[in-house]
N, C-alpha and C positions, 0 to 999 in steps of 0.2 A: 024772447029773442035770444039767439046764441050768436055771438060774434066770434069769428075765426080769423086769425092772422098767421099767414105762412111766412117762412123765411128759409134761407139756406140754399136757394137756387144759385146757379152760376154757370160758368163755362168750365168744362172739364174734358180731358182727352179720352178717347175711347179706351176702355179697360179700367178707367178710374172709378172713383167712388164719390158719392155725395150723401149728405144727410139733411133731409128736409125736416123742418119743425112746424108745428101748428099749435098755436095757443088758443084755447077756448076761454071765453068769458061770457058774462051775462047769465042766462038761464041754463047753466051747464047741466042741471038736472034732467033736461030734455035730450042731452047728448049721450044716449045709451050706446050708440055706435059712432065711431069716427072713422073716416076713410079718406082715400085719395083717388082722384081721377086725373086724367091728363088729356090735353087736346093739342094736337099738332096742327099747323096751318093746313087748311083744306081737308081736314079729317074730322071724323066724328069724335065726340068725347069717349074716352076709353077708361074703363075701370082698372085701377091699379092694385089697391089693397084696402082692407078694412079690418077693424077689430072691435070687439065689444069692450066697453069701458070698464065694467066691473069684473067681467070674466076673462077668459083667455082665448076665446074663439077668434080665429083669424081667417081671412079669405084673401086669395091673391088672384090677380088676372093671369091668364095663361102666358102672356108675353113677358111677364116679369117673374114668374114663379121660379124660385131657386136663386134669384139674384137680389131680391128685396126682402126686407124685414120690417114689419110695422110693430112699433112698441109704444108704450105710454109711460108717462111719469105723472102719477096721480096728483101728487102734492102741487105740481105746477100746471095742472090741467093741460098738459102738453102731449101731443102725439108726434112720433117721429117716423120718418120713412127713410130707412137706410138702403141705399141703392149701390150695388157693386157690379163690376164687370159691365160698365155702361157702354152702350152702343149708340152710334149716330141716330138710329131710329128711336131712341129714347128721348130725343129732343122734343120738347113740348112745354106748354105751360101746365104746371101741376097745381091742382086745386084741392084744398082740404074741404071736407064736408062733415056734417053731423046729422044724425037722425035717431029716431026711436028704435029702429030695427035695421038689420042688414038689408031686408027687402025694400025698405023705404029710402035707402041712400040715394039712388039715382034720381029720385023725385023730390028730395028734400028742398026746403027753402033756405037752408043754412049752408052757405058757401063762403069761402075766403076769397080774397082778391086775386089769388094765383101768384105763383113764383116761376120764373123762367128757368128751365134747365136746357142747356145747350151742350151737346156732346160732339166734339170735333173728331174727325177721322185722321 
């Protein structure tokens, strides 16, 4: 099992920035890829960003491309999501996830509890 704990959400004004963190523990050897999804009330879960743990391959959702950066700190088993130029439509619960491959992210069993991001206009 891989345990994931997110932090860093909060209330921010439009145009502002936030950095979310996700700490992995447990069987981290299974977390070849870590990523972020988000879900706003009444909407489907949406892919935000992902990166390979050992390499440097990254992937971003179209709605955040150019405004977000996903990075990692290996020694702390932590992945970060830096979000800039935030918009009210970025308001959602953000979930960290881990999987063996990028293609398996959306169907993985490893999810964090989520952290709320609210962007005010």
